[in-house]
N, C-alpha and C positions, 0 to 999 in steps of 0.2 A: 324853481331855482335848481341849478345843477349842483350835485353833491360836491363838497369841497373837502379835500383831505388836509392833513396836517401841513403847516407851512405854506398854505395856499395852493396845494396841488389840485388840479381840476380834472385830470384824466382819470379814468376808472381803474387803470391797471396798477398804479403805484400810490398807495395810501400813505406812504412815508413822507412824501413831499420832496424827496431827493432824486426824483427821476431824471432831472436835467443836470445833475451834478456829475461831471466826468473829469478824470485826472489821469494823465499819462504817467505810468510807472516804469521807470528805467532800472534794469538790474544793476546793482552796484558792482563796480569793478574792484579787483583786489587792491588792497592798500599797500603802498610802498613802506619799506622799513626806513627808519625805526618806527615801531608802532607807538612807543612811549610807555612810561611807567613799567608795571610788571608784565605787560602784554608780551614783550619780546622774550622774556625768560620763559613764560608759560608756553609760548609757541615753540621755542627752541627745545624745551624738554619733550613736548609732544612729538615734534618731528624726529627727534633722536630715537624715541621709543618705537615710533612707526617704522623707521629705517631698520632698526634691529629686528623687527618682526617681518620685514620685507613687504610692507604695505604702505609705502610712502605716498602712493596715489590716493589713499583714503582721504587726504586733506585736499579738497579742491581749491579753496582760496581762503584768505584771511581778510576780513573787512573790519576796519575801525571807523566808526561813525558816531559822532556826538558823544565821545568818551566811552563807547561801548565796544566790546570785542566780540565778533561773530566768526565762528569757524564753520565753513560750508563743507559738509562731509558727504562722501558717496554713501548712499543709503545702505548698501550691502555690508559696509564696514562700521555702521553706526554702533552696534553693541560693543565691538572691540575698542573703538575710540572712547566710548563712554566708560568702559571698565578701566582703561588707562587713566582717564581723567579722575576717576574715583579713587584708584588704588595707589598711583605713583606718589611717593612721599613729598615730591616737590610740587605736586599739583593738588591732590586731595580735595577734589570737588565732590564732597560726600553727600551733599543735599541736593535733591532734584526738586525744583519748584513747579514741575508739571510740563505739559506739552500743549501747544496751541496749533491750530491749523490756519492756513492762509490760502486763498484761491486767487490765482492770477490767470484768467482765461486766455490771455494773449501770450503767455510764456510757453510757447509750443514745446511739448515734450517734458515740461516741468511745471504743469499747471498747478499742482498741489504741493504745498510746502508744509513741513512739520518743523516747529520751532521749539527748542528746549532751553530752559534757563537752569543753570547749575550754580550752586554756591559752595565756596570753600569756607567752612567754619574754622578749620585749622589755620588758614592763612588770612585771617582778618576779614572774613565775609566778602571775599572777592566773588564777582559774578561773571560767568562766561555764557555765551549763547551758542548753541549748536543749531544748524539748519540743514535739512535734507529735502530733496525734491523727488516727486514721483509724477509720472504722466497720468492723465485721466484714464487712459486705456489700461493702465496697470497700477492702480493706486495702493501699492503695498509698501509698507515700511516695517522693518523688524521691530518687534516689541522690546522695550527696555525693562520689563518687569523683573527679569532675572538680575539685572544690575541695580535697578532702583524699584523695589516692590511697590512703593507708593504711586507709581505711574498707573496703576490699575484703572482707577476711575477716570483719570485724565485722558488715557488712551480711548476709553469708551466714549467720553464726551466728544473728543476730536473725531472719532469715527461717526458718531451720531450727527454732528454738525457739518462735517466736510466729506465724509465717505472714505477717509483714509483707513485702510485695513492694516492692522498691526499683527503681522504674522508671529505666531508663538504666544499670543495672548490667550490665557486659559478660558476666557468667557467673554468674547467680544460681542456685545449686544448694545442696543440703544440704552441710554441712561436718562435722557431728558424728554425725548419724544416717545409717543406710544410705539410699541414694538412693531406695529403694522404700518407705521407712517411711511409715506412715499417721498423720497427726495431728502436732501441734506440742506437745512435752512441757512447754513453759514456760507454757502457758495454764492458767488456773484450772479449766477444764472438762475438762482431760485427766485420765484415770483415774490415781490414785496407786498402784495395785497391780493385780496379776493380768494384766499384759500378757505375752502369750506371745512369747518371743524364741527364734528359731531360730539356733543356733550351727552354721553350716555346716561339716561336716568335723571337728567337735570334740565331745567329750563332757565335760559338767560333772558331776563326782562330787558326791554328797550332802555337805552341810556338814560332817558328822562324819567324813568320809573325806578331806577336803582336807588338803594339807600344812600343817603348823604352822610359822609363822615366828617364834614366840616364843622 
């Protein structure tokens, strides 16, 4: 009998069962004004401060989708924009909820995305999303640790899973995978099955011989 993976997968390369699942992802276009609710005010304040600093180009586009506000930021200006969002009294997004990576292999020149969620406690728990992109050939994004110190382990996890390098991080190293692990498991080109794992000093019994917890 041929080995069968989860969800009825029969080929040997993909043990997840999702090998035949494909979906076309189209980059979202900038949303027209008015954005609705407090979104317009927040974007107006940010654009005004960016203009005062002479970096209007830092904001690539604004996307409103399913009631959520996303600001696409040029990666070199990310720390400046984050500090404005944190410190301006009309914005005050003082809490960072972390950073996540996304891999879009077909988004040429912007294959890797870093996505941040910021919350304003001062203004009624508003949430805003920042997104920056980097090419696979130069997967570097500025660290936000100096603005949001709690980004430390979040940036390490995103580096570990996606290979995004956060310049300025004081100790960028793997945090989930072994330090000598090859590859980044969050990327879409990472093999879904058949990865040899060495358990040093331990033996893993066959599935039918493991202890039952039921």
